[in-house]
Residue, then its C-alpha position, 0 to 999 in steps of 0.5 A: m859378163d865383161i868386167n875389169t877383174n883387177e878393179a873388181v878384186a881391188e874393190i871387193v878386197r877393200r870392202f872386206d878390209a872395211e868390214g874388218e871381220y877377217g883381220f886374222i886372214s892375211a891380205e895375200d889369202i884374202n886377195g887369193l880368195v877374192r880372185g878365186l871366187i870372182a873366177i868361179d862367179m864369172e864363169y857361172m854368169d857367162s854360162l847363163g847367157e843373156d836371159g839366164v837366171y842367177d841361182e844364188e843357192f847353186i852358186f853359193e855352194k860352189l863359192h863356199s866349196c872353192a873358198k874352203e879349197i883355197c884357204p883350208q886353214h880357215s875353212a870354218y869361216m868360209m861360209r860367211f866369207a862366201e856370203d859376204y863375197m856375194d853381197f860385195m860382188e852384187e854391190y860392185l856390179v850395181s855400182i858399175d851398172a853391170i846388172e839390172w833388176e827386173 
């Protein structure tokens, strides 16, 4: 899947900021988390090909693990962060017509 990564990062970071749940995490760390999670997510989506099925449980585990590695000082919050990321990414992809629902 081809998306503008910088645009996606900006939009997802904006959604995290608007949510207001992670004010204790620095803007730099949130930006790094979002960039890292997008990289994992895009790699996974690309591996699926055109007809692949997105396994939310599988990718959630990868995203959660990645988030804990990127920001170990806040590892207790990374499960929720990964869940929110998945919601925000889905909303972003829908907003740019990058995914279709069957």
